TORKOLLUM-683994 format. One record per residue (C-alpha): residue number from 1; chain; x, y, z. Coordinates in Angstrom, 2 decimals. Last residue first. Example, Ala and Ser with C-alpha at 12.3 -4.5 7.8 and 13.67 -1.06 7.14 Angstrom:
2
+-----+--------+---------+---------+---------+
| num | cadena |    east |   north |      up |
+-----+--------+---------+---------+---------+
|   2 |      A |   13.67 |   -1.06 |    7.14 |
|   1 |      A |   12.30 |   -4.50 |    7.80 |
+-----+--------+---------+---------+---------+
END
This chain:
243
+-----+--------+---------+---------+---------+
| num | cadena |    east |   north |      up |
+-----+--------+---------+---------+---------+
| 243 |      A |   -9.98 |   11.04 |   -0.92 |
| 242 |      A |   -9.15 |   12.80 |   -4.34 |
| 241 |      A |  -12.47 |   14.90 |   -4.20 |
| 240 |      A |  -12.11 |   15.45 |   -0.50 |
| 239 |      A |   -8.74 |   17.14 |   -0.69 |
| 238 |      A |  -10.50 |   19.48 |   -3.40 |
| 237 |      A |  -13.31 |   20.53 |   -1.25 |
| 236 |      A |  -10.74 |   21.08 |    1.41 |
| 235 |      A |   -8.84 |   23.24 |   -0.29 |
| 234 |      A |  -12.18 |   25.11 |   -1.78 |
| 233 |      A |  -13.31 |   25.69 |    1.63 |
| 232 |      A |   -9.95 |   27.03 |    3.03 |
| 231 |      A |  -11.39 |   30.80 |    3.72 |
| 230 |      A |  -10.38 |   31.86 |    7.01 |
| 229 |      A |  -10.35 |   35.78 |    7.29 |
| 228 |      A |  -11.03 |   35.80 |   11.13 |
| 227 |      A |   -7.72 |   33.51 |   11.77 |
| 226 |      A |   -5.75 |   33.92 |    8.52 |
| 225 |      A |   -5.77 |   30.62 |    6.46 |
| 224 |      A |   -6.66 |   32.62 |    3.33 |
| 223 |      A |   -7.39 |   30.89 |   -0.02 |
| 222 |      A |   -7.11 |   31.08 |   -3.82 |
| 221 |      A |   -6.91 |   27.87 |   -6.08 |
| 220 |      A |   -4.88 |   26.69 |   -8.76 |
| 219 |      A |   -5.36 |   22.88 |  -10.16 |
| 218 |      A |   -2.66 |   20.66 |  -11.97 |
| 217 |      A |   -3.61 |   17.09 |  -12.86 |
| 216 |      A |   -0.12 |   15.45 |  -13.61 |
| 215 |      A |    1.09 |   14.67 |  -17.08 |
| 214 |      A |    2.23 |   18.24 |  -17.76 |
| 213 |      A |    1.05 |   20.08 |  -21.01 |
| 212 |      A |   -2.09 |   21.96 |  -19.34 |
| 211 |      A |    0.35 |   23.77 |  -17.15 |
| 210 |      A |    1.64 |   25.81 |  -20.01 |
| 209 |      A |    4.93 |   26.15 |  -21.47 |
| 208 |      A |    5.71 |   27.63 |  -24.77 |
| 207 |      A |    5.19 |   25.58 |  -27.67 |
| 206 |      A |    7.48 |   23.14 |  -29.74 |
| 205 |      A |    9.54 |   21.41 |  -26.80 |
| 204 |      A |    6.21 |   20.29 |  -25.21 |
| 203 |      A |    5.98 |   20.48 |  -21.54 |
| 202 |      A |    8.76 |   19.84 |  -18.78 |
| 201 |      A |   12.27 |   18.75 |  -19.89 |
| 200 |      A |   13.72 |   16.68 |  -17.12 |
| 199 |      A |   13.01 |   13.29 |  -18.79 |
| 198 |      A |   15.33 |   14.35 |  -21.83 |
| 197 |      A |   18.24 |   13.52 |  -19.71 |
| 196 |      A |   21.03 |   15.47 |  -21.30 |
| 195 |      A |   21.63 |   16.51 |  -25.02 |
| 194 |      A |   24.56 |   15.58 |  -27.07 |
| 193 |      A |   26.81 |   18.67 |  -28.30 |
| 192 |      A |   30.08 |   17.26 |  -27.66 |
| 191 |      A |   30.54 |   19.07 |  -24.47 |
| 190 |      A |   27.22 |   17.77 |  -23.04 |
| 189 |      A |   24.17 |   19.85 |  -22.96 |
| 188 |      A |   22.64 |   19.39 |  -19.46 |
| 187 |      A |   22.93 |   23.43 |  -18.66 |
| 186 |      A |   21.34 |   24.06 |  -21.69 |
| 185 |      A |   18.06 |   21.71 |  -20.80 |
| 184 |      A |   18.16 |   23.71 |  -17.43 |
| 183 |      A |   18.36 |   26.99 |  -18.93 |
| 182 |      A |   15.61 |   26.10 |  -21.44 |
| 181 |      A |   13.34 |   24.51 |  -19.03 |
| 180 |      A |   13.65 |   27.77 |  -16.56 |
| 179 |      A |   12.52 |   30.01 |  -19.10 |
| 178 |      A |    9.03 |   28.41 |  -19.63 |
| 177 |      A |    8.90 |   27.59 |  -15.88 |
| 176 |      A |    9.21 |   31.51 |  -15.36 |
| 175 |      A |    6.57 |   32.13 |  -18.19 |
| 174 |      A |    4.05 |   29.54 |  -16.68 |
| 173 |      A |    4.77 |   30.49 |  -13.23 |
| 172 |      A |    3.91 |   34.09 |  -14.17 |
| 171 |      A |    0.45 |   32.94 |  -15.83 |
| 170 |      A |   -0.61 |   30.74 |  -12.84 |
| 169 |      A |    0.22 |   33.44 |  -10.26 |
| 168 |      A |   -1.88 |   36.06 |  -12.45 |
| 167 |      A |   -4.78 |   33.60 |  -12.80 |
| 166 |      A |   -4.44 |   32.67 |   -8.90 |
| 165 |      A |   -4.69 |   36.35 |   -7.78 |
| 164 |      A |   -1.63 |   37.95 |   -6.71 |
| 163 |      A |   -1.82 |   39.42 |   -2.77 |
| 162 |      A |   -0.82 |   42.95 |   -2.29 |
| 161 |      A |   -3.43 |   43.79 |   -0.11 |
| 160 |      A |   -3.38 |   40.63 |    2.12 |
| 159 |      A |   -6.34 |   38.39 |    2.49 |
| 158 |      A |   -5.62 |   36.50 |   -0.38 |
| 157 |      A |   -2.76 |   34.91 |    1.80 |
| 156 |      A |   -2.47 |   31.58 |    0.13 |
| 155 |      A |   -2.13 |   30.56 |   -3.64 |
| 154 |      A |   -2.84 |   27.23 |   -3.21 |
| 153 |      A |   -1.51 |   25.17 |   -6.36 |
| 152 |      A |   -3.08 |   21.64 |   -6.01 |
| 151 |      A |   -1.08 |   18.97 |   -7.65 |
| 150 |      A |   -2.74 |   15.68 |   -8.79 |
| 149 |      A |    0.03 |   12.57 |   -8.69 |
| 148 |      A |    0.40 |   10.48 |  -11.73 |
| 147 |      A |    3.93 |   11.34 |  -12.46 |
| 146 |      A |    4.75 |   12.08 |   -8.74 |
| 145 |      A |    7.50 |    9.21 |   -8.76 |
| 144 |      A |    8.94 |   10.16 |  -12.11 |
| 143 |      A |   10.14 |   13.47 |  -10.91 |
| 142 |      A |    9.49 |   16.32 |  -13.53 |
| 141 |      A |    6.62 |   18.09 |  -11.73 |
| 140 |      A |    8.36 |   18.16 |   -8.30 |
| 139 |      A |   11.52 |   19.79 |   -9.57 |
| 138 |      A |    9.60 |   22.46 |  -11.66 |
| 137 |      A |    7.41 |   23.20 |   -8.48 |
| 136 |      A |   10.65 |   23.96 |   -6.57 |
| 135 |      A |   12.13 |   25.98 |   -9.41 |
| 134 |      A |    8.92 |   27.95 |   -9.95 |
| 133 |      A |    8.64 |   28.85 |   -6.26 |
| 132 |      A |   12.15 |   29.75 |   -6.23 |
| 131 |      A |   11.94 |   32.00 |   -9.28 |
| 130 |      A |    8.73 |   33.49 |   -7.90 |
| 129 |      A |    9.78 |   35.00 |   -5.00 |
| 128 |      A |    9.80 |   38.40 |   -5.19 |
| 127 |      A |    6.55 |   38.25 |   -7.28 |
| 126 |      A |    5.16 |   35.80 |   -4.78 |
| 125 |      A |    5.57 |   37.93 |   -1.91 |
| 124 |      A |    1.57 |   38.71 |   -1.28 |
| 123 |      A |    0.55 |   35.55 |   -2.87 |
| 122 |      A |    2.57 |   33.23 |   -0.44 |
| 121 |      A |    2.63 |   29.70 |   -2.15 |
| 120 |      A |    1.48 |   26.55 |   -0.79 |
| 119 |      A |    1.75 |   23.31 |   -2.95 |
| 118 |      A |   -0.70 |   20.65 |   -2.22 |
| 117 |      A |    0.48 |   17.46 |   -3.40 |
| 116 |      A |   -1.78 |   14.15 |   -3.83 |
| 115 |      A |   -1.63 |   10.65 |   -3.24 |
| 114 |      A |    1.79 |   10.91 |   -1.74 |
| 113 |      A |    3.06 |    7.49 |   -0.06 |
| 112 |      A |    6.24 |    7.09 |   -2.73 |
| 111 |      A |    6.78 |   11.06 |   -2.04 |
| 110 |      A |    7.50 |   10.67 |    1.67 |
| 109 |      A |   11.22 |   10.50 |    1.83 |
| 108 |      A |   11.92 |   12.17 |   -1.41 |
| 107 |      A |    9.99 |   15.09 |   -0.21 |
| 106 |      A |   11.70 |   15.58 |    2.75 |
| 105 |      A |   15.06 |   15.68 |    1.28 |
| 104 |      A |   13.72 |   18.13 |   -1.15 |
| 103 |      A |   12.52 |   20.39 |    1.13 |
| 102 |      A |   15.56 |   20.27 |    3.78 |
| 101 |      A |   18.33 |   22.48 |    2.37 |
| 100 |      A |   15.98 |   25.43 |    1.32 |
|  99 |      A |   13.88 |   25.16 |    4.16 |
|  98 |      A |   10.22 |   24.68 |    3.44 |
|  97 |      A |    9.56 |   21.92 |    5.89 |
|  96 |      A |    7.00 |   19.66 |    5.20 |
|  95 |      A |    3.56 |   19.23 |    6.57 |
|  94 |      A |    2.25 |   15.60 |    6.32 |
|  93 |      A |   -1.49 |   15.09 |    5.99 |
|  92 |      A |   -2.66 |   11.45 |    6.40 |
|  91 |      A |   -6.01 |   10.78 |    4.86 |
|  90 |      A |   -9.25 |    9.78 |    6.28 |
|  89 |      A |  -12.12 |    7.29 |    5.71 |
|  88 |      A |  -16.07 |    7.85 |    5.07 |
|  87 |      A |  -17.16 |   10.25 |    2.71 |
|  86 |      A |  -20.46 |   12.18 |    3.58 |
|  85 |      A |  -19.16 |   15.74 |    2.52 |
|  84 |      A |  -15.92 |   15.34 |    4.75 |
|  83 |      A |  -13.11 |   12.95 |    4.74 |
|  82 |      A |  -11.07 |   13.10 |    8.36 |
|  81 |      A |   -7.64 |   14.70 |    7.81 |
|  80 |      A |   -5.00 |   12.76 |   10.21 |
|  79 |      A |   -1.91 |   14.29 |   11.46 |
|  78 |      A |    2.02 |   14.69 |   10.62 |
|  77 |      A |    4.22 |   17.58 |   11.12 |
|  76 |      A |    7.86 |   17.90 |    9.61 |
|  75 |      A |   10.51 |   19.11 |   11.47 |
|  74 |      A |   12.88 |   22.12 |   10.43 |
|  73 |      A |   10.57 |   24.70 |   11.30 |
|  72 |      A |   10.02 |   28.30 |   10.58 |
|  71 |      A |    7.58 |   29.41 |   13.48 |
|  70 |      A |    3.64 |   28.61 |   13.89 |
|  69 |      A |    1.36 |   28.99 |   16.48 |
|  68 |      A |   -1.74 |   27.15 |   15.69 |
|  67 |      A |   -5.27 |   28.22 |   14.39 |
|  66 |      A |   -8.12 |   25.84 |   14.75 |
|  65 |      A |   -9.89 |   22.84 |   13.20 |
|  64 |      A |   -7.11 |   20.36 |   14.54 |
|  63 |      A |   -6.24 |   18.44 |   11.26 |
|  62 |      A |   -7.36 |   20.60 |    8.50 |
|  61 |      A |   -6.94 |   24.04 |   10.33 |
|  60 |      A |   -3.30 |   22.84 |   12.00 |
|  59 |      A |   -2.26 |   22.13 |    8.42 |
|  58 |      A |   -3.27 |   25.11 |    6.96 |
|  57 |      A |   -1.24 |   27.13 |    9.69 |
|  56 |      A |    1.63 |   24.65 |    9.05 |
|  55 |      A |    1.87 |   25.25 |    5.25 |
|  54 |      A |    1.35 |   29.08 |    5.31 |
|  53 |      A |    3.89 |   30.25 |    2.81 |
|  52 |      A |    6.52 |   31.23 |    5.45 |
|  51 |      A |    9.28 |   28.88 |    4.21 |
|  50 |      A |    8.77 |   27.64 |    0.66 |
|  49 |      A |    6.14 |   24.92 |   -0.28 |
|  48 |      A |    4.95 |   21.39 |    0.54 |
|  47 |      A |    1.72 |   20.26 |    2.19 |
|  46 |      A |    1.94 |   16.26 |    1.13 |
|  45 |      A |   -1.30 |   14.56 |    1.29 |
|  44 |      A |   -0.69 |   10.90 |    2.11 |
|  43 |      A |   -2.50 |    7.54 |    1.43 |
|  42 |      A |   -0.33 |    5.93 |   -0.88 |
|  41 |      A |   -0.37 |    2.58 |    0.43 |
|  40 |      A |   -3.33 |    1.34 |   -1.87 |
|  39 |      A |   -1.06 |    1.28 |   -4.72 |
|  38 |      A |    1.52 |   -0.64 |   -2.95 |
|  37 |      A |   -0.90 |   -3.35 |   -1.63 |
|  36 |      A |   -2.31 |   -3.52 |   -5.23 |
|  35 |      A |    1.34 |   -4.71 |   -6.44 |
|  34 |      A |    1.70 |   -6.99 |   -3.71 |
|  33 |      A |   -1.80 |   -8.57 |   -4.17 |
|  32 |      A |   -1.10 |   -9.04 |   -8.09 |
|  31 |      A |    2.22 |  -10.68 |   -7.27 |
|  30 |      A |    0.79 |  -13.21 |   -4.74 |
|  29 |      A |   -2.06 |  -13.87 |   -7.08 |
|  28 |      A |    0.18 |  -14.55 |  -10.00 |
|  27 |      A |    2.70 |  -16.79 |   -8.09 |
|  26 |      A |   -0.58 |  -18.78 |   -6.75 |
|  25 |      A |   -1.73 |  -19.14 |  -10.74 |
|  24 |      A |    1.85 |  -20.06 |  -11.95 |
|  23 |      A |    2.23 |  -22.75 |   -8.99 |
|  22 |      A |   -1.22 |  -24.11 |   -9.97 |
|  21 |      A |    0.07 |  -24.43 |  -13.85 |
|  20 |      A |    3.18 |  -25.98 |  -12.72 |
|  19 |      A |    1.59 |  -28.54 |  -10.55 |
|  18 |      A |   -0.81 |  -29.46 |  -13.41 |
|  17 |      A |    1.94 |  -29.69 |  -15.91 |
|  16 |      A |    4.04 |  -32.19 |  -13.39 |
|  15 |      A |    0.61 |  -34.23 |  -12.58 |
|  14 |      A |    0.19 |  -35.43 |  -16.41 |
|  13 |      A |    3.58 |  -37.15 |  -16.25 |
|  12 |      A |    3.09 |  -38.81 |  -13.04 |
|  11 |      A |   -0.33 |  -40.39 |  -14.19 |
|  10 |      A |    1.26 |  -41.68 |  -17.27 |
|   9 |      A |    3.90 |  -43.62 |  -15.41 |
|   8 |      A |    1.38 |  -44.68 |  -12.97 |
|   7 |      A |   -0.81 |  -45.78 |  -15.95 |
|   6 |      A |    2.14 |  -47.73 |  -17.79 |
|   5 |      A |    3.20 |  -49.57 |  -14.57 |
|   4 |      A |   -0.53 |  -51.09 |  -14.36 |
|   3 |      A |   -0.34 |  -52.11 |  -17.78 |
|   2 |      A |    2.85 |  -54.21 |  -16.99 |
|   1 |      A |    6.04 |  -53.34 |  -18.65 |
+-----+--------+---------+---------+---------+
END
């Protein structure tokens, strides 16, 4: 073989690994762009809770700066919240129906875009509804898709005479969830005595439940969306802090 042929052969042999290396770099860049792009798509704040908790009223105050006529609805509301306190940009606010048959379906539809969860409850009727409130909250907190999503528990209707304070609400929810996780775990026990999916157990098994044990950052806050007694400053501050 001539010297020129040998040089051509060596050149081809060296070219292949260089080409492979370039392809690896290109694929890595595309993958990173895809992953980062998915992360940045989380731009929605989901307003969730039972019916009549004040979600749509708060939605109107945040998006339109005014009270809106509300009624129990099976349709979601979507709008834009422009960040305050010197911040640029906006977030999408999604007011999800609280009807029992629809609430989880709507959460499943939007949870991949959730940057934060604002969970509203009626502080005046809280004691009556505490089990339903705790069950819905439990399901959200054990959802793997929301494992890193911050939660704001809004104790609404503080203008009402029988409204429970955020401290009382937090304590009662912790007790109710402590009971719920035991009954849910027992329901998952197999007939052979083996346990079910451990991912459905919330908090630490060796201690009574506290919100400090969950993966998410959970904040409690009081507010009132009632026109004339409006107090949503804390809620807005929290939304701006995660924006």
